[in-house]
C-alpha positions, 0 to 999 in steps of 0.5 A: 559746741566749740569747733576748735576743741569739740567741747560742749557748753550749756546755753541758757534760753527760754521758749514760751506760748503767748496764747492758745494757738500762738507760739512765740519762740524767744531766746531771751538769753544766748550766752554761755551759762558757766555751771552753778550761775544763774543768769537773770536778764529783763530784755527790752521786747521791741519786736512785740510792741510792733504789733502782730505779723504784717499784712500779707504782701499784695504782690507774690513774694515768691516772685518779686525779687525786687523786694524779697530774697527768694530761696528756692534751691534745694541745697540752699534750703538744706544749708539753712536748716533754721528754716525747717525749724520755723515751718515745723513750729508753724505747723505744730501749732496750727492744729492742736486737736491732731494726734498726728505729729508726724511732720516728715510729710512737709516739703518746702517749695520756696521761701521769701525773705523780706528785710529793711535792706535790699534783698541779697544772700545776707537776708538769710542772717538778717537779725529782723526779717519776715520769713514766707514759707511756701510748703506742701503738706502731704499729711492726708491723716492731719489735713484730710488732703495734700495742701500748698500753704504758706507759713509766716514767720517774723524773726527779731534778734537782739 
């Protein structure tokens, strides 16, 4: 939606599943699409040539504020709703056998963001980042017990 006029615009995007159990959320196109036009692009996918997710850091990413930007304030987590989206996408693909799709029992405890730059608030909007989301899953129906977990998401925007 364009804030100044309140008009809504349609955007063309693409989301796909690379393999069973591995969801790749990709937006090849994130530009305004005019009605009746078909946009065809073949953007380079440098991000996927880099391999799988990096090894989990040896040190606790939620405690090392020299290497990671840590978000543990409730208001900052709410202001960055993309974190919740990343978490829900991660949980949704982790167990395909469940019939319980209620993700309201997830509580984000802390988020650590690693970028190539020194940690700062700008890490929240970094185009290239690895995001570690520590959360508690209260859904006993899905997991059998309350679990303290960490979701790892790599983001690459070009």
